[in-house]
Every structure is written in C-alpha cells, then in structure tokens.
C-alpha positions in Angstrom: -1.5 10.1 0.4 0.0 6.7 0.1 -1.1 3.5 2.0 1.4 1.0 3.4 -0.2 -2.3 3.7 1.7 -4.6 6.1 0.5 -8.0 4.8 0.2 -11.0 7.1 3.0 -13.0 5.6 3.5 -15.6 8.4 7.1 -15.5 9.4 8.1 -13.3 6.5 7.8 -9.9 5.1 5.5 -8.5 2.4 4.5 -4.8 2.0 2.0 -3.4 -0.6 2.6 0.4 -1.1 0.0 2.3 -3.2 -0.8 5.9 -3.8 -4.4 6.9 -2.9 -5.2 7.9 -6.5 -3.5 4.5 -7.6 -1.1 6.3 -9.9 1.7 4.0 -8.6 2.1 0.9 -6.5 4.9 -1.5 -5.6 5.7 -4.4 -3.5 8.5 -4.9 -1.0 9.0 -8.7 -0.6 6.3 -11.3 -1.3 6.4 -13.5 1.7 5.4 -17.2 1.2 3.3 -18.6 -1.7 0.2 -18.3 0.3 0.9 -14.7 0.9 0.4 -14.1 -2.9 -2.7 -16.2 -3.1 -4.4 -15.0 0.1 -3.2 -11.4 0.3 -1.4 -9.8 -2.6 -3.6 -10.7 -5.5 -6.7 -9.8 -3.6 -5.3 -6.3 -3.2 -4.0 -5.7 -6.7 -3.5 -7.2 -10.2 -0.5 -5.1 -11.1 2.4 -3.2 -9.6 5.0 -0.8 -11.1 7.9 -2.9 -9.5 8.8 -5.3 -6.8 11.8 -5.1 -4.5 12.9 -8.5 -3.1 15.2 -7.6 -0.3 17.1 -10.9 -0.4 16.6 -14.6 -1.2 15.5 -16.0 2.2 12.4 -18.1 1.6 10.1 -15.9 3.8 10.8 -13.0 1.5 10.9 -14.5 -2.0 8.6 -17.6 -2.3 5.5 -15.5 -2.9 7.1 -14.1 -6.0 7.2 -17.5 -7.7 3.4 -17.8 -8.3 3.1 -14.1 -8.9 5.5 -14.2 -11.8 3.9 -17.4 -13.1 0.6 -15.4 -13.3 2.2 -12.8 -15.6 0.7 -11.6 -18.0 -2.7 -13.2 -17.8 -3.5 -12.5 -14.1 -0.8 -10.1 -13.0 1.5 -7.3 -14.4 4.9 -6.2 -13.1 7.2 -3.5 -14.6 10.4 -4.7 -13.2 11.9 -6.6 -10.3 14.8 -5.5 -8.1 16.8 -8.5 -6.6 20.4 -8.9 -5.7 21.8 -12.3 -6.4 25.1 -13.9 -7.2 25.5 -16.3 -10.2 22.8 -18.6 -8.8 22.6 -20.8 -12.0 26.0 -22.3 -11.2 25.5 -22.3 -7.4 24.7 -25.3 -5.2 20.9 -25.6 -5.6 20.1 -26.6 -2.0 16.6 -25.7 -0.8 16.2 -24.3 2.7 16.1 -21.0 4.4 17.9 -19.1 1.6 15.9 -20.7 -1.2 18.6 -21.0 -3.9 16.5 -23.3 -6.1 13.5 -20.9 -5.9 15.7 -17.9 -6.7 17.0 -19.7 -9.7 13.5 -20.6 -10.8 12.4 -17.0 -10.3 15.3 -15.6 -12.4 14.5 -18.1 -15.2 10.8 -17.2 -15.3 11.6 -13.5 -15.3 14.0 -14.0 -18.3 11.4 -16.0 -20.1 8.8 -13.4 -19.7 11.0 -10.5 -20.6 10.7 -8.8 -17.2 13.8 -6.7 -16.2 15.7 -7.7 -13.1 17.8 -5.0 -11.7 20.1 -4.7 -8.7 20.1 -2.2 -5.9 23.1 -1.0 -3.9 24.1 1.8 -1.5 23.4 5.1 -3.1 20.9 4.0 -5.7 17.7 5.9 -6.1 14.4 4.7 -7.5 12.2 7.6 -8.5 8.5 6.4 -7.9 6.8 9.8 -8.6 7.2 13.5 -8.1 6.4 13.0 -4.4 8.0 9.6 -3.7 11.4 8.0 -4.1 13.4 5.3 -2.6 17.1 5.8 -1.5 19.1 2.5 -0.9 21.4 2.3 2.2 22.3 -1.4 2.1 24.1 -3.4 0.8 27.4 -2.1 -0.3 29.3 -3.7 -3.1 31.6 -5.2 -0.4 28.7 -7.2 1.0 27.6 -8.3 -2.5 31.1 -9.4 -3.5 31.2 -11.4 -0.2 27.9 -13.0 -0.9 29.1 -14.1 -4.4 32.5 -15.4 -3.1 31.0 -17.5 -0.3 27.6 -18.3 -1.5 28.5 -21.8 -2.8 30.0 -22.7 0.6 26.8 -21.9 2.4 24.9 -24.9 3.7 21.7 -24.1 5.6 19.9 -26.8 7.6 16.2 -27.2 6.8 14.0 -25.3 9.3 13.3 -27.1 12.6 9.6 -26.6 13.4 9.9 -28.0 17.0 7.3 -26.2 19.1 8.5 -23.5 21.4 7.6 -23.6 25.1 6.3 -20.5 26.6 8.6 -19.0 29.2 7.4 -18.9 32.7 8.5 -17.1 35.8 9.5 -13.5 36.2 10.9 -11.6 33.1 14.2 -10.0 33.1 13.7 -6.3 33.7 13.6 -3.8 30.9 16.6 -2.0 32.2 18.7 -5.2 32.5 17.8 -6.3 29.0 18.5 -2.9 27.6 22.1 -3.0 28.9 23.0 -6.3 27.3 25.8 -6.3 24.8 25.0 -6.6 21.1 24.7 -10.1 19.9 24.7 -9.7 16.1 26.8 -12.0 14.0 29.8 -10.8 12.0 29.0 -9.7 8.4 31.1 -12.5 7.0 29.3 -15.2 8.9 25.9 -13.6 8.3 26.5 -12.7 4.6 23.1 -13.4 3.3 21.4 -10.9 5.6 24.3 -8.5 5.2 23.4 -8.4 1.5 19.8 -7.6 2.2 18.4 -4.5 0.6 17.5 -1.7 3.1 16.2 1.7 2.0 14.6 4.9 3.1 11.1 5.6 1.6 10.7 9.4 1.0 7.1 10.5 0.5 6.6 14.4 0.6 7.7 15.1 4.2 7.7 11.5 5.5 10.6 9.2 5.8 10.2 5.5 6.5 13.2 3.2 7.0 12.7 -0.3 5.6 15.4 -2.5 7.0 14.6 -5.9 5.4 16.8 -8.4 7.2 19.8 -6.1 6.9 22.9 -6.2 9.1 23.0 -3.4 11.8 26.5 -2.4 11.1 26.0 -2.0 7.3 23.2 0.4 8.0 24.9 2.3 10.9 28.1 2.8 8.9 26.3 4.2 5.9 24.0 6.5 8.1 27.2 7.8 9.7 28.8 8.4 6.3 25.7 10.5 5.6 26.5 12.7 8.5 24.3 11.3 11.2 25.6 10.7 14.7 24.6 10.8 18.3 24.2 14.6 18.1 22.6 14.8 14.6 20.3 11.8 14.4 18.5 10.4 11.4 14.8 11.2 11.9 12.2 8.6 10.7 8.4 8.5 11.0 8.5 4.8 11.0 11.2 2.0 11.2 10.4 -1.5 9.9 12.6 -3.6 12.2 15.2 -5.8 10.6 14.7 -9.6 10.6 11.3 -9.4 12.3 12.8 -7.9 15.5 15.5 -10.5 16.0 18.1 -9.6 18.6 20.7 -10.6 16.2 19.8 -7.8 13.8 20.0 -4.8 16.1 22.8 -2.8 17.7 23.1 -0.1 20.3 25.2 1.8 17.8 22.5 2.0 15.3 19.9 2.8 17.9 22.0 5.7 19.1 21.9 7.6 15.8 18.1 7.2 15.1 15.2 9.2 16.2 11.9 7.5 15.8 8.8 6.6 18.0 7.0 4.0 15.7 8.4 0.6 14.9 7.0 -2.0 12.6 7.2 -5.7 13.4 6.5 -8.1 10.5 6.1 -11.7 11.7 3.6 -14.2 13.2 5.9 -14.6 16.0 8.9 -16.6 15.0 9.4 -20.3 14.3 11.5 -23.0 15.8 13.3 -21.6 18.9 13.3 -18.2 17.5 11.2 -15.6 19.4 10.4 -12.8 17.0 10.3 -10.1 18.0 12.8 -10.4 20.9 11.9 -8.9 24.1 15.5 -7.7 24.3 15.2 -5.9 21.1 12.1 -4.1 22.2 13.6 -3.2 25.6 16.7 -1.8 24.0 14.5 0.5 21.8 12.3 1.4 24.8 15.3 2.6 26.8 17.8 3.9 24.2 16.0 5.3 21.1 15.4 9.0 20.8 11.6 9.4 20.7 11.7 13.1 20.0 8.6 15.0 20.8 6.4 11.9 21.1 6.7 10.5 24.6 5.3 7.2 23.7 7.0 4.4 21.8 4.7 2.4 19.6 5.3 -1.2 18.3 3.1 -1.9 15.3 2.3 -5.7 14.7 0.7 -7.2 11.6 -1.0 -10.0 13.7 -2.9 -9.5 16.9 -0.5 -9.0 19.8 -2.1 -11.8 21.7 -0.9 -14.3 19.1 2.7 -13.2 19.8 2.4 -13.4 23.5 0.6 -16.8 23.4 3.7 -18.2 21.6 6.6 -16.2 23.1 5.2 -15.1 26.5 4.3 -11.7 27.8 6.4 -8.8 26.4 5.5 -6.2 28.9 3.4 -6.0 32.1 0.7 -3.4 32.5 3.0 -1.7 34.9 5.8 -1.5 32.3 3.6 -0.3 29.7 2.6 2.6 31.8 5.9 3.4 33.4 7.9 3.3 30.1 5.1 4.8 28.0 4.9 1.8 25.5 2.1 1.1 23.1 1.7 -2.3 21.3 -0.9 -2.2 18.6 -2.2 -4.4 15.8 -2.5 -2.4 12.5 -2.7 -3.6 8.9 -2.4 -0.3 7.0 -0.5 2.9 7.5 -1.3 6.2 5.9 1.2 8.9 4.9 -0.1 12.3 4.1 
C-alpha cells in the first residue's frame, strides 16, 4: 500500500507519497516555505527524491528551506527539476521565481545533491511495484522555454480581494459547451514546460498534471494509442493548475476515463477562481466515468472555504441530478 498525502499548500501544490512499510517516499512539489515548515517536515525527515514540476513560486518555494536543512535536519537523494540556464537569466522575482530557482540550484550544487531533468518518455523506477512515467514536457517545450525565458516579465501577484458572485449560476450544460480557453503553448511556455507524469503502483494509475498544458498531455496520450474509443483509464487525476479553466481542454477530456479528480489549492488568489466552475462542469458532462456513476472532486481544504471565496459550485439539486460528490480528503490510499 502507498499513501498519497495531499498537503495544504495554500495556492500551490505539494504531495508526499510514501509506501506503508516506509521503504520509499518522495515529494511532488513543495508549495511555499510555510508548506515545508508546517507540513512536510512534520511528516518526514527524508525522501528518496523530489520532483519539482516547474519553477512557479507555489511549487518551488518550499524546496528552499528544505534544501537548507540538508543534511542536519533533512535528507534527499536527488531532485528532478527542468530549468534553462537560470544563472544568466534575468533574475526577476514574481510568479515564476527565477531568483529562488537560481538559489535552489546553487544550494543543490554546494551540497552535492544531484539535479536531473525529466522529459516525455522518461521513467523513474521507485520500487518493484511503483514507477513514474513522464508525459510532459517534450524537448520542444523545454527548448522554447530556454529561448524565451529571458524575455518573460511576470507582474507581481495582485492580492486584491475577490468579490463572491451573486445571482443565478450559469447552467452546467451551458458551461460544459463553452469553447476551450487555454493559451497557446508559446505564450504559456512556463506551464507548457511543467512536468506531468503517470504514477503506476501495482494495478493503480494516477495522472499528476502539475500545471501542464492540455495540448502537450493530449498529444502524447494520443501518440501512446489513446483516443475517443480507446481511452486512458486513471484511478485519479490531479487537475492541472489547480483546476484553472486555462489548463483543460475538451480534447483531453475526451480521451480520459476517470471518476476521481484531485484539486490542490486554497481557492485561488487575485481574480482567479480555482477551481473554475467551468472546469468542473466540463468534467461532469464530458468525462467518461466508466463503471462508477458518480464523479468525485477531492479537495485538500474544506469545501466551504472554496465556496466562501468563489461562490457556490453546485446546488443540492445539481449534485443529485448529475451525481456529483465534493469531498475534503487529505490522504489517499492505493492498495
């Protein structure tokens, strides 16, 4: 058995995955600094490796104090992180955390910890029963990241409070029919370079999407032979970019079969509403649920917190009619 701990990482991602017998463990992203102090180091003092899916601050900042604590208070075998030549990049702080990524690389080098990249087709063998298969990014996305990284100027986050919407909600059917609204890979090259992978454990398959671009994931799944008739079956899917409407596509949904979706966020910041009701509605209507007639959205904070900030996601009538479950759960178990 393995446990997947969905850590409360504010607006970010952090997952601690550990076998029941503690023969192996690893982290997928580290959230913010407080995620390390308040969550990670209370659960463990060592991991075999860390995967940092990309260098957005809500995924990478917690790795800074963690690596600082090596070797006295923490132990890490290796770190997987895709970066361009950050040492010569424009060291602007902001959402993509260039300065922090540079600091992390320097500390890893000083402490002799291996930093490795992950691209489509790579495998990480964790144990006899467990492996990771990488489906994003491709070398094309990484090359584009390196070419355009220095031109990227990200504004500092705007923490203006969000007003809760009032009035009637757009219907589930109407929202599910809206056109895709993801950005092009060239304009969204940081997220397009995000690591996404399938976690295989015995008979279980879990899709971790990081903040990946939907077309990168869809294209690779199709190249593996999956399509509308032969769908990729997953026990769980961790939604990309905290359930943002800019990180999902009807094309990707059409080739996936799954009934359980993980949402990692405290509810979005600034004017972003994470997860988007539109994202959830598209999944409710279009995803193949297989034999499980309910679709379940798993949150790492109480559902009431999301709805207090973003407004009601579904009415009681919608939950019953469309067979939707929304639950708060901190740990998943895979047999």
